[in-house]
MIDOMAR-278073 format. One line per field, with one value per residue (C-alpha): residue number from 1; residue in three letters; chain; x, y, z. Coordinates in steps of 0.25 Angstrom, whole numbers, plus 2048, in hexadecimal, padded with zeros to 3 digits. Example, Ala and Ser with C-alpha at 12.3 -4.5 7.8 and 13.67 -1.06 7.14 Angstrom:
<rs>
resi (1 / 2)
resn (ALA / SER)
chain (A / A)
px (831 / 837)
py (7EE / 7FC)
pz (81F / 81D)
</rs>
This chain:
<rs>
resi (1 / 2 / 3 / 4 / 5 / 6 / 7 / 8 / 9 / 10 / 11 / 12 / 13 / 14 / 15 / 16 / 17 / 18 / 19 / 20 / 21 / 22 / 23 / 24 / 25 / 26 / 27 / 28 / 29 / 30 / 31 / 32 / 33 / 34 / 35 / 36 / 37 / 38 / 39 / 40 / 41 / 42 / 43 / 44 / 45 / 46 / 47 / 48 / 49 / 50 / 51 / 52 / 53 / 54 / 55 / 56 / 57 / 58 / 59 / 60 / 61 / 62 / 63 / 64 / 65 / 66 / 67 / 68 / 69 / 70 / 71 / 72 / 73 / 74 / 75 / 76 / 77 / 78 / 79 / 80 / 81 / 82 / 83 / 84 / 85 / 86 / 87 / 88 / 89 / 90 / 91 / 92 / 93 / 94 / 95 / 96 / 97 / 98 / 99 / 100 / 101 / 102 / 103 / 104 / 105 / 106 / 107 / 108 / 109 / 110 / 111 / 112 / 113 / 114 / 115 / 116 / 117 / 118 / 119 / 120 / 121 / 122 / 123 / 124 / 125 / 126 / 127 / 128 / 129 / 130 / 131 / 132 / 133 / 134 / 135 / 136 / 137 / 138 / 139 / 140 / 141 / 142 / 143 / 144 / 145 / 146 / 147 / 148 / 149 / 150 / 151 / 152 / 153 / 154 / 155 / 156 / 157 / 158 / 159 / 160 / 161 / 162 / 163 / 164 / 165 / 166 / 167 / 168 / 169 / 170 / 171 / 172 / 173 / 174 / 175 / 176 / 177 / 178 / 179 / 180 / 181 / 182 / 183 / 184 / 185 / 186 / 187 / 188 / 189 / 190 / 191 / 192 / 193 / 194 / 195 / 196 / 197 / 198 / 199 / 200 / 201 / 202 / 203 / 204 / 205 / 206 / 207 / 208 / 209 / 210 / 211 / 212 / 213 / 214 / 215 / 216 / 217 / 218 / 219 / 220 / 221 / 222 / 223 / 224 / 225 / 226 / 227 / 228 / 229 / 230 / 231 / 232 / 233 / 234 / 235)
resn (MET / ALA / PHE / LYS / THR / LEU / ALA / GLN / ILE / ARG / GLU / MET / ILE / ARG / GLN / ARG / ALA / ASP / VAL / GLU / ASN / ASN / GLY / ASN / HIS / THR / ASP / ASP / ASP / GLU / VAL / ASP / SER / LEU / ALA / ASN / ALA / SER / ILE / GLU / THR / LEU / HIS / SER / MET / LEU / VAL / ASP / GLY / THR / ASP / GLY / THR / LEU / PHE / ALA / LYS / ASN / ALA / GLY / VAL / LEU / THR / LYS / LEU / GLY / ASP / ASN / SER / TYR / GLN / LEU / PRO / SER / ASP / PHE / THR / GLN / LEU / VAL / SER / LEU / ASP / ILE / LYS / SER / GLY / SER / THR / TYR / ILE / ARG / SER / HIS / GLN / ALA / ASP / PRO / GLN / ASP / TYR / ALA / GLN / LEU / THR / LEU / ASN / ASN / TYR / GLY / GLY / GLN / ASN / HIS / TYR / SER / HIS / LEU / LEU / ARG / TRP / ASN / THR / ALA / GLN / GLY / ARG / GLY / GLU / LEU / PHE / ILE / PHE / PRO / THR / PRO / ALA / ASN / THR / SER / ASP / VAL / ALA / VAL / GLN / TYR / ILE / PRO / GLU / PRO / PRO / PHE / LEU / SER / SER / ASP / SER / ASP / THR / LEU / ASN / TRP / PRO / THR / PHE / TRP / TYR / GLN / TRP / VAL / VAL / LEU / ASP / ALA / ALA / VAL / GLN / ILE / SER / ILE / LYS / GLU / GLU / SER / ASP / PRO / SER / GLY / LEU / MET / ALA / GLU / ARG / GLN / LYS / ILE / GLU / LYS / ARG / VAL / ARG / ASP / HIS / ILE / ARG / SER / MET / THR / PRO / THR / ARG / VAL / LYS / GLN / ILE / ARG / ARG / VAL / ARG / ARG / GLY / TYR / TYR / ASP / ARG / PHE / ARG / LEU / PRO / PRO / ILE / ASN / GLY / GLY / SER)
chain (A / A / A / A / A / A / A / A / A / A / A / A / A / A / A / A / A / A / A / A / A / A / A / A / A / A / A / A / A / A / A / A / A / A / A / A / A / A / A / A / A / A / A / A / A / A / A / A / A / A / A / A / A / A / A / A / A / A / A / A / A / A / A / A / A / A / A / A / A / A / A / A / A / A / A / A / A / A / A / A / A / A / A / A / A / A / A / A / A / A / A / A / A / A / A / A / A / A / A / A / A / A / A / A / A / A / A / A / A / A / A / A / A / A / A / A / A / A / A / A / A / A / A / A / A / A / A / A / A / A / A / A / A / A / A / A / A / A / A / A / A / A / A / A / A / A / A / A / A / A / A / A / A / A / A / A / A / A / A / A / A / A / A / A / A / A / A / A / A / A / A / A / A / A / A / A / A / A / A / A / A / A / A / A / A / A / A / A / A / A / A / A / A / A / A / A / A / A / A / A / A / A / A / A / A / A / A / A / A / A / A / A / A / A / A / A / A / A / A / A / A / A / A / A / A / A / A / A / A / A / A / A / A / A / A)
px (800 / 805 / 802 / 803 / 7FF / 7F9 / 805 / 80E / 804 / 803 / 813 / 813 / 808 / 811 / 81D / 816 / 810 / 81D / 817 / 81C / 814 / 819 / 80D / 80E / 808 / 7FC / 7FB / 7FA / 7EB / 7E9 / 7F3 / 7EB / 7DE / 7E3 / 7E9 / 7DB / 7D5 / 7DE / 7DC / 7CD / 7CF / 7D7 / 7CE / 7C2 / 7CB / 7CE / 7BF / 7BB / 7C5 / 7C1 / 7B2 / 7B5 / 7BA / 7C8 / 7C3 / 7B7 / 7B5 / 7AC / 7A2 / 7A0 / 792 / 78A / 781 / 773 / 76B / 75D / 755 / 75D / 768 / 777 / 781 / 78E / 79C / 7A0 / 7AB / 7A2 / 7A3 / 79E / 797 / 79F / 795 / 78A / 787 / 77C / 77D / 772 / 774 / 782 / 784 / 785 / 77C / 781 / 778 / 774 / 773 / 765 / 760 / 75F / 752 / 74C / 74F / 740 / 73C / 748 / 744 / 735 / 736 / 742 / 747 / 750 / 750 / 757 / 761 / 761 / 766 / 766 / 76D / 76F / 778 / 775 / 77C / 776 / 779 / 773 / 77C / 788 / 789 / 786 / 77B / 778 / 76A / 768 / 75B / 756 / 75C / 766 / 763 / 770 / 779 / 785 / 77F / 783 / 791 / 795 / 7A2 / 7A5 / 7AF / 7B4 / 7B8 / 7C6 / 7D1 / 7D3 / 7E0 / 7DF / 7EB / 7F9 / 7F9 / 7ED / 7F1 / 7EE / 7EF / 7F0 / 7F9 / 805 / 801 / 7F3 / 7F8 / 802 / 7F6 / 7F1 / 7FE / 7FF / 7F1 / 7F2 / 7FF / 7F9 / 7EE / 7F8 / 801 / 7F5 / 7F2 / 800 / 800 / 80B / 80B / 804 / 806 / 812 / 80A / 7FD / 805 / 80A / 7FC / 7F7 / 801 / 7FE / 7EF / 7F1 / 7F8 / 7ED / 7E2 / 7EA / 7EB / 7DC / 7D8 / 7E1 / 7DA / 7CC / 7C5 / 7C2 / 7B4 / 7AB / 7A6 / 797 / 790 / 788 / 77E / 781 / 775 / 779 / 76E / 763 / 76B / 770 / 77E / 787 / 795 / 7A0 / 7A5 / 7B2 / 7BF / 7C9 / 7C0 / 7C1 / 7B5)
py (800 / 80E / 81B / 827 / 835 / 83F / 847 / 83A / 836 / 844 / 844 / 836 / 83B / 847 / 83E / 834 / 83F / 847 / 854 / 85E / 867 / 874 / 87B / 876 / 869 / 862 / 868 / 860 / 861 / 85B / 850 / 84D / 84D / 843 / 83A / 839 / 837 / 82B / 826 / 826 / 81F / 814 / 813 / 810 / 806 / 7FF / 7FF / 7F9 / 7EE / 7E9 / 7EC / 7F6 / 7EC / 7F2 / 7FF / 7FA / 801 / 7FF / 80B / 809 / 80C / 815 / 820 / 81D / 828 / 822 / 815 / 80E / 818 / 819 / 824 / 81E / 823 / 830 / 828 / 81E / 81B / 80C / 801 / 7F4 / 7ED / 7EE / 7E5 / 7E5 / 7DF / 7D5 / 7CE / 7CA / 7C9 / 7D3 / 7D3 / 7D8 / 7E3 / 7E3 / 7EF / 7F4 / 7FB / 80A / 80A / 801 / 80B / 80E / 800 / 7FD / 808 / 805 / 7F6 / 7F6 / 7EC / 7E1 / 7D7 / 7D2 / 7CB / 7D5 / 7E3 / 7EC / 7FA / 805 / 811 / 81F / 82C / 838 / 844 / 84D / 848 / 844 / 836 / 828 / 821 / 812 / 80C / 7FF / 7F7 / 7F2 / 7FC / 7F5 / 7F4 / 7FC / 805 / 7FD / 7F1 / 7F7 / 7F3 / 7FB / 7F9 / 803 / 80A / 817 / 823 / 822 / 829 / 838 / 83E / 84D / 851 / 84E / 844 / 83C / 82E / 823 / 816 / 80D / 802 / 808 / 805 / 80A / 818 / 816 / 815 / 822 / 829 / 824 / 827 / 835 / 837 / 833 / 83D / 848 / 844 / 845 / 853 / 857 / 851 / 847 / 839 / 830 / 823 / 81E / 822 / 81B / 80E / 80E / 811 / 805 / 7FC / 800 / 7FF / 7F0 / 7EE / 7F5 / 7ED / 7E0 / 7E4 / 7E7 / 7DA / 7D2 / 7D9 / 7D6 / 7CA / 7BE / 7BF / 7B4 / 7AB / 7AB / 79E / 799 / 78E / 782 / 779 / 76A / 761 / 762 / 769 / 778 / 779 / 785 / 786 / 791 / 794 / 78D / 794 / 798 / 790 / 783 / 77A)
pz (800 / 7FC / 803 / 7FA / 7FE / 7F4 / 7F3 / 7F0 / 7E5 / 7DF / 7DE / 7D8 / 7CE / 7CA / 7C8 / 7BF / 7B7 / 7B7 / 7BB / 7C5 / 7CE / 7C8 / 7C4 / 7B6 / 7B7 / 7BF / 7CD / 7DA / 7DB / 7CD / 7D0 / 7DD / 7D5 / 7CB / 7D6 / 7DC / 7CF / 7CC / 7DA / 7D8 / 7CA / 7D1 / 7DC / 7D2 / 7CB / 7D8 / 7DC / 7CF / 7CF / 7DD / 7DD / 7E8 / 7F2 / 7F2 / 7F9 / 800 / 80D / 819 / 81A / 829 / 82F / 826 / 829 / 828 / 820 / 81F / 820 / 815 / 812 / 817 / 814 / 80D / 810 / 80A / 802 / 7FD / 7EE / 7EC / 7F4 / 7F5 / 7FF / 808 / 813 / 81E / 82C / 82F / 83C / 83D / 82E / 822 / 816 / 809 / 803 / 7F4 / 7EC / 7E8 / 7DC / 7DF / 7D8 / 7E2 / 7ED / 7F0 / 7F0 / 7FA / 803 / 803 / 804 / 80D / 803 / 808 / 814 / 820 / 816 / 80B / 809 / 7FD / 7FB / 7F2 / 7F1 / 7EE / 7ED / 7F5 / 7EC / 7F6 / 802 / 7F9 / 7FF / 7FC / 802 / 804 / 805 / 80B / 80B / 815 / 81F / 828 / 837 / 83B / 833 / 838 / 831 / 823 / 81E / 812 / 80A / 800 / 7F7 / 7FB / 7F2 / 7ED / 7F5 / 7F3 / 7F6 / 7F9 / 802 / 800 / 80C / 807 / 805 / 7FA / 801 / 7F5 / 7F0 / 7E8 / 7DA / 7DD / 7DF / 7D4 / 7CB / 7D0 / 7CE / 7C0 / 7BC / 7C2 / 7BB / 7AD / 7AF / 7B2 / 7A6 / 79D / 7A2 / 7A0 / 792 / 795 / 790 / 79B / 794 / 79D / 7A9 / 7A3 / 7A1 / 7AF / 7B4 / 7AC / 7B3 / 7C1 / 7BE / 7BA / 7C7 / 7CE / 7C7 / 7CA / 7D8 / 7DB / 7D3 / 7DD / 7E9 / 7E3 / 7EA / 7E1 / 7DD / 7E3 / 7D8 / 7D6 / 7D9 / 7CD / 7CC / 7C3 / 7C0 / 7C0 / 7BD / 7C7 / 7D1 / 7D3 / 7D8 / 7DA / 7D7 / 7D6 / 7C8 / 7C5 / 7C9 / 7BE / 7B3 / 7BB / 7BD)
</rs>
């Protein structure tokens, strides 16, 4: 794991783009903006490559807003999972169609062993809201795993706590953008970025859990049997 401050990342970007901070080139604020844009791009790539599990975060106890609604954390971007405690166990909630909101509210749709949820963005309050049907008995019974916003570096001491080749991609990507702006040839930087990106993708692929094989029904004579699909093409 590498720990790089914004000041260090900015200097690395300038070195790779071969531009000095002399007033004739991209200033520090623009370099910082490009660095954060590259961080956001890579964060999105990492989320997509691992179905969000790589950055999954526990939301803790949510604030209840109404009969069925809960306030999501301010850094919420995407729901990974929602489980509701029932007795001593947790039940996985299923996503509902937002068009069914009225029906879900009126009928309190669900049951002791079934929960549904939907997400909405409250434009008036500028926050995400989670609706759960039926309403859990206690706020503490709601267990939310979510993807937070990507890191944003604003001060020189802010730190990006990512593996070395992750922030190397950020540096190269920002340097490519600066080279294009400065009308320099970015092809060398782009080739390096492509190599690092392959390494990043290989890395997150190795971190992604093996998907559970889906059980399929196979009819044999008068009997229905269940078996797992063959592994690696075997029988």
